[in-house]
N, C-alpha and C positions, 0 to 999 in steps of 0.2 A: 615280613617279618614286622608284627606287632609293635605299636608306639606306645607309652604310659600316657594314658590320662588323665591328669589329676580331679580331673571336673568330673569325670564318667566312675572314677574311685570313691570320691565323696559322696557322689550320690546313692550307689552301689551301698556303702556303709551307710547313711542314713538307710536307705528301705530296707535292712536286715536289724539295726538297734532300733526302729521307731517303737516297738510294745516297750523296750527293756526300760524307753525315758517317758511314757504313755502316764499320768495322772489323772484320774479319774476325778471329778469335782462336777457340782450341778450344773457349768456350764455344760459341759457333754453331755450329762444325763437330760438335759432339757432336748439336746440335738438330736439325741436317742428318740426320746419321745414325738416329737415333733415332725421328722421325717420316717418313723416306725411304727410306732404306735397308736396313734393318730390316725394316721391316713385307712391302718388296717379295722381300724375297730367304727372309723365312717362308713369304708365301704359295708362293712360287714351288718352294718344299719342300715345303711340305707338299701343294702338285697334284702334284707326281713323286710323293712316295711313297705316295698316293692310287692313282693311275691304276696305278704299279706294281704294287701289292696286288692290283689289281682287274685286270690284264692278265694275270697269274700265273695266280689264278681261270678265269680261262678257258683256258688256256694247258696248263692241268691237266684240263680237263672238269668243270670243280667246278658249274660252270653250261651252263643248256642254253642254245642259242644262242635259244630262244623267249623266253627271260627276260632277254637281254642287252638292253639298253638300245643305241641307235642299228646296230640292225639292218638298216637298213635306207638304210645310207650306206654 
């Protein structure tokens, strides 16, 4: 026989009704930008910068063909 646990019942009720009580504000938007948008854009910039630099080395002939990464693709 299962017993009723009021703490678990409150926890489940809180989890279900979280979005009913959520109010967007500038602080929430800031957290969204800080933890999602900025890291994604930063990583995209980093990839673009490093790949452009490597491509420029390839085009200038600074890297021999045998030393290139992904030369079989």
